[in-house]
C-alpha positions, 0 to 999 in steps of 0.5 A, a space after each residue: 491199544 497200548 498207545 491209547 492207554 499211554 495217552 490216557 496216562 499222559 493226560 492224567 499226569 499232565 492234568 495233575 501237574 497243571 493243578 499242582 503248579 497252579 496251587 503252588 502259585 496261589 497265595 500262601 495259605 496254611 493247611 487246615 485240618 478238622 473233623 465233622 461230627 453229628 451233634 446228637 450222636 457224636 458220630 463222624 459224618 462223611 461226605 460233608 462239603 467244606 467250602 471256603 466262602 467267596 471262593 471255589 475252594 472246597 473239600 469233602 470229609 472222608 469216612 472218619 469225618 476228617 477234612 483238609 483244606 488250604 485257608 487263612 486265619 479269618 477266612 470263613 468255612 461253610 459246612 453243608 450236608 443233606 439232613 443237617 443245618 448249614 454251619 459257617 465257622 471263622 478260622 482262628 487256627 489250623 485245626 477245627 472240630 465242627 458239630 452239625 445239627 440235624 435239622 429241618 433241612 432234611 425236609 428241604 430235599 428237592 425233587 425234580 418233577 414235571 417242569 420244575 422242582 419241588 420240596 420233597 415234603 410238599 409232594 402230593 404225587 407218587 414220585 421217587 428219585 435216585 441221585 448221583 450218590 446212589 449210582 456211583 461205582 457200578 461198572 455198567 454202560 447202561 443207566 438202567 442197571 444202576 437203578 435196579 432194585 432201588 425203586 418200588 413199583 419200577 421193574 427194570 430188567 436185563 433181557 439181553 446181554 448184547 453189548 450196547 443193548 437197552 434195559 426194559 422199564 415197566 412202571 406199575 405193570 404198564 401194558 398195552 396191545 398195540 401202543 407199547 409199555 415203555 415209559 417216556 424218557 425226558 432228559 433235562 426237560 426234553 422228551 428223548 427220542 433216543 432213549 437213554 442211549 445217548 447218556 453216560 451214567 457219569 453225567 447224571 445228577 438224578 433220575 426221578 420216576 413219575 409213577 402216578 397220573 397226577 405226577 405225570 399229567 403235564 406230559 399228557 398224551 405220552 405219560 400213560 406208562 410213567 415218566 423218567 425225568 433225567 437231570 444231568 450234572 450242573 456246576 455248583 456256585 463256588 465249586 471248581 473240580 476236576 475228576 478222573 475215573 477209570 474202571 476196568 472189568 472182566 465179563 463171564 457167563 456163569 455155568 448156572 442155567 446152561 441146559 444139561 445136555 448129553 455129551 458125545 457118548 451119551 448122544 451116540 447111545 441115544 441115537 443108537 437106541 433110537 434106531 434100534 427102537 425104530 427097527 423094533 416098532 416101525 419096521 425100520 431096516 436101515 440099521 444103526 448109522 456107523 457114526 452111532 454104532 459104537 458110542 464108546 468111541 466118543 468116551 472122554 472129552 471127545 466132541 464139542 460143547 458149543 457154549 465153550 466154542 461161541 462164548 469167551 471171557 471179555 473185558 469192558 472199560 470205562 474212562 471218564 473225565 469231568 471238569 466243573 466250575 461255578 461262580 455267581 455269573 457262570 456255571 459250567 460242566 464238561 464231561 467226556 466218557 469212553 465206554 468199551 465193551 467186548 461181548 461174551 459172544 465172539 465177534 461182538 462189541 460196543 464202543 461209545 464216546 460221549 461228550 457233554 457240556 452244561 452251562 448256566 450264565 447269569 447275565 443279570 439278577 433277572 436274566 439267565 441263559 442256559 445251554 446243554 450240549 451232548 454228542 455221542 458217537 457209537 460203534 457196534 459190532 454184532 452178529 445177526 441172529 443172536 437174539 429172539 427165538 431159535 437164535 444162533 446160541 440155541 441152534 448151536 447147542 442143539 447140534 450133534 455133540 459128536 461133531 467137531 467145529 474144527 478139522 484136525 488140520 486147523 481148517 473149519 468144516 462149512 456145514 454138517 449133515 448127520 443121519 436123521 438130523 437137520 443140516 446145519 452150518 458151522 455155527 462157529 463160522 456163522 458167528 465169526 464170519 458174519 459182518 454186522 457193523 452199526 455206527 450212530 451219531 447222536 446229538 442233543 441240545 437244550 437251550 433256554 432264556 429265562 427272564 424275571 418280569 416281576 418279583 416272582 414272575 418268570 418267563 422262560 423260552 427253550 428250544 431243544 433238538 435231538 438228532 440221530 444218524 446211523 448206518 448199518 453194513 451187514 454181510 453174510 458170506 457164502 460159508 456163513 449163510 443158511 440156518 436150521 435145515 439149510 446148510 451152506 454154501 449158499 449165495 452171499 447176501 449183504 445189506 446197507 441201511 441208512 437211518 436218521 431222525 431229527 426232532 425239535 421242540 419249542 417250549 414257552 412258559 410263565 411261572 409265578 411264585 408268591 407267598 402271602 403273609 408267609 401263610 399262603 404259598 402259590 406256584 403257578 405254571 402255564 405254557 405251550 409246546 410245539 414239537 416236530 419229529 421227522 425220520 427217513 430210512 433207506 436200505 439196499 439188499 444185495 445178492 450174488 456177490 463175486 466172492 466172500 472177500 468183497 463184502 461191500 454192497 457195490 459188489 452185489 450183482 443184484 441190488 434191491 432197495 427202498 426208502 421210507 419217511 414219516 413225521 409227526 407233530 404235537 401241539 400242547 397247552 398246559 398249566 399247573 397250580 401248586 398251593 400250600 397253607 403254612 406247609 401244612 395243607 397242600 394242593 396241586 391242580 394240573 391240566 394239559 391239552 395235546 393235539 397230535 398229527 397221529 390222529 384224525 381231525 375229529 379226535 386230534 386233541 385230548 385233555 388230561 387233567 389231574 388233582 392231588 391233595 396233601 396233609 402234613 399232619 406232623 405240622 399239626 399241634 396234636 402231632 408236633 408234641 410227639 418228638 419221635 415223628 419228624 414227618 407224617 403226611 397223607 396224599 391223595 391224587 387223581 389224574 388222566 394221561 394218554 398214550 399216542 405211541 402208535 403208527 404215524 398214519 394208522 388213522 389213514 387208509 394205506 395205498 400200495 403199488 401193484 401191477 395188474 394184467 390188462 390185455 396181456 400187458 402188465 400195467 402199474 396201479 394202486 390198491 387199498 391196503 387197509 381201511 382208515 379210521 378217522 375217529 382213532 385216538 390215543 389210549 387213556 389211563 386214569 386212576 387215583 393214588 393214596 399215599 403215606 409218608 412217615 419219618 421217625 426218630 430224627 429221620 433215622 427211619 422213613 416209610 412210604 406207602 402207596 395204593 394205586 388203581 388205574 384203568 387203561 381204556 380205549 386200547 388200540 385193537 384190530 376189530 373184525 369187520 365184515 369180509 364184504 368190505 374186502 378187509 378183515 379188520 380195522 384198528 379202533 379204541 375198544 379194549 380196557 385193562 385195569 391195574 392196582 397195587 400196593 407199594 412199600 418203601 422203608 429206609 433205615 439208618 441202622 447204626 451210626 457212629 464209627 461203624 455205620 449201616 443203612 438199609 433201603 428196602 422196597 416191595 411192590 404188589 402189582 395186579 392187573 385184569 383184562 376187562 374188555 377186548 374188542 367187540 366180541 371179547 375174544 382172547 388174543 395171543 402174545 406174539 401176535 393176535 393169534 399165536 396164543 401160548 400167551 393168552 390175554 383174555 377177559 376176566 384174567 390177568 394179562 398174558 397168561 400161559 395157555 397150553 396143556 397140563 402134562 401128567 406123565 406117560 402112559 406106562 402100560 397098555 391098561 393105563 392107556 386104555 383107561 385114560 383120556 388120550 388123543 388120536 395119535 396116542 399109544 402106550 409110551 406116549 405123553 399123557 395130558 389132563 382132560 380139561 374139556 370138550 366141545 360142550 365144556 365138560 371133559 370128554 375123554 379125548 385129548 384135543 385143543 379143547 384141553 388147553 387151559 391157563 398153565 402159568 402166570 408171568 406176572 409176579 406176586 411181588 417184586 422187591 429190592 434192597 440196598 445195604 450200605 456199610 462204612 467203617 473208617 475209610 472203608 465202605 461196602 454196598 450190596 444191591 439185591 433185587 428179585 421177584 416172587 410168584 411169576 412163571 417163565 416159559 423156557 422156549 428152548 426147553 421143548 427143543 432140548 426134549 425133542 424125541 424125533 432124533 433131530 437135536 441134541 437133548 437133555 440127559 434125562 431123555 435117557 430115562 424115556 419109555 422104551 417098552 413096558 419092560 423098560 418104561 423109564 422114569 415116567 417123564 419122557 415118552 417113546 421116540 416112535 414116529 407119529 407119536 411125538 407131536 403131542 410132546 412138542 406142544 406147549 405144556 406145563 413141561 416148559 413153564 417154571 417158577 421164575 422167582 429169584 433173588 439176585 445180587 445186582 451189585 456188590 462194591 467194596 471201596 476205600 477212600 484215601 485222605 489226600 495229603 496233597 493240597 490239590 487232591 480233593 479225593 482218591 477212591 479205589 473200589 472192587 465191584 461185582 455186577 450180577 454177582 450171584 442169583 438164587 432161583 429154581 428156574 433152570 434157564 440162563 436168565 430169569 429176567 428174560 421176557 419182561 418187555 415182550 410185545 407191549 407186555 402181552 407175552 411177558 415171561 418168554 425166555 428165548 435163550 437170547 444173548 447171555 447176561 454176563 457177570 462182571 468183576 471190575 476194579 475202579 479208581 476215582 480221583 478228585 482235584 
């Protein structure tokens, strides 16, 4: 490890020396110092780019507006900054004071949209963009973490802290039954099959989110859940920069949210009383087991806290080096990133190396070539069983706390079997001895040729490739096998997997831009796309290994394997017309036709139109006289998009291989495994958006509002069919969800001058309603179509919690006899509300008819806020995000309240009902056998208010003013990721479960891999 650090240090030193020597060999120049201020407020402006015209030499102003650059008398310095008019100054001396004037360039901000860019003021769809300056200084490996809290209508949640895991995105509440709810991710114009995993956050220039159907329509059949457009960095003309950055941090799992479980002494007392009550009420004669007979023997720090055993503080590291060079002929960027993250659970880690080069070559005034290449190598070390329901973390803390995971002689017990409890493996050995090593190599290439045929008419052809090849080697030794109720040693098992895919896309477009008399401006796009995707996966499972010391699959006596392959293709035609009259009246029309191999010949093609209008009122004479208004624009849009995220061959009837017995002999044969549907087609989402954009007071205050409504129709759903067919269901397009909501975004430059303060705030109110489900409108569950603790039902929001309303405990015999109860209830058992009976009215009996909607995982609103402060060379940013009004079901809560004596339980269980003389606090019922089943049902006891506010990132930085000519910038910073969270939710992570099964089981917390808090320090040097 030290050797690697030395290599990094040597490299940095050599790079610095090289640049320094180059500078000294250059023509003698004087050092020019200056300051840049706002011509209106006289406040210094930081971040202004100062370029020596005709060269690649440039500098940036610091927090006080100061800069230093080498130049000669008579040279021209160009000053540019977003929101100000560009200014050129001829040097006459070694000092300079420059004032920049706020101007219309604020309105010339360019936003990346489908198949191109567009001036922000001319947008007519719902698009939000975050650029690189808003993503810096955050010590994360995943791009999604940098975006949290910064975009209205976009929920980005951290479901799992597993090293290398992805974030979940949900745009405007998107949901489906069987076709996913994640947005389409497009990297430099190419829909990525690898998601965001191939990208280093340091190589991103901007991310645009296309939220409404009109903005996303050019991506047609894959844009129903919105689109993320990722643009990587390109070199600027006249720029030559070398940048080095290092970030190192420490990860910790907060104490907040860990279940308040009994310690060893408390649990022994609980078990002692459990057996005493069994003797009193059930005729039990076995006495109290010796290990629980004297709870005082466990007083003090005796026993095991399984959180402390399995968790650790862990380091993460990020190193990045980039070089960019831009001339009128060639612009190139080279970026190399190394990210290493040790997991906060033992034996977990992730390492990723990413290298990228982006190149643009202007062969002539008319011919341009482009080539972007990226290679990513990843290695992930994990443990199977750390996420999802009844995972290792949950099973471990349910263990008897009187046990010790390590013997006094330093060895480790293989398993545990306590009286009246499930047998378990030693979860420490499970975590530390299991092997799960995954490797992946990913390659992404974007290439294009663009030729200007006539003035304003350009032809562009591009070819893109994305490959992903990986393997997984897993081994569970005999001492780390088993699980709840199944203790080792058992036969060791192993697996080897190999997987890979390749997808390519050929795209050909014509664009035409022209202005007629400076009044009528048109931008026309037409094109077609061909895309092909192929994948192949294989695996070998092994059993009966010779011993635990040879974990390779070749050592298994029994080996069983399989290979599967699939592919799909897409053919698309599309076009768009943008028109504006004097930048005042805006219109955009788009159309895409997609043909997908995932559907039958009769329904293979789908058409996706859109139209949007805009009116820039601030260009009207009756508004122009209002000086306080810089921009006032109204938007209206309509569009239709689709979702083809289903199986590659769902429309076909499946055939399986089966063996049959004929004449006392086994004969191989084939059988149908399902009925195909040649009329199956994609889900469609269509809707409209009404928007308002407003900028006031010399652009110091901005406001954006959107109201949207959309419906997702033709939801893919397995409808019931007559059993005479030999099958129970067939997949068809029969469901409908409606979505609508309001989004607000406010940006404010609160203070300007030496002390600056800006605030960006967004809030979104998203609603949904189930309009149709299948032919019978029968409700469906969340985990699958039938297990309905989450229930999606017509006339209700998606994925509501469905269970019993817990009303306490039958404290006395009289209370029991006068209240509704179930057939297994008695005094001291759990009490529930009588909701209904077979005829729809309460019947005095507690049974399945009394289940009802008990919670809503959909938030009333979600919000985010970013505050940025700067004073001289110091800057501070605080990113907050949260939700209000959503419920969360803590699936581990029921287990920690289990009254059968098989698990460790919460401290509150000590106050359970034991007798009418000792009735407890009315929360926890008795432990009598045969009466605890009702308390194990899904009830309001497990549903909590999930509202929260979290400090996603707090960063304090300081920018030095370099005195050396070859240094452009030096910046150091301290950062806290997931700094704190305020919530009444008792679990670890209130963001858990946003993704779920296509959005249908949102809000389920399975106590997955903990999301850590990260404290880090970073250094950035620019040459």
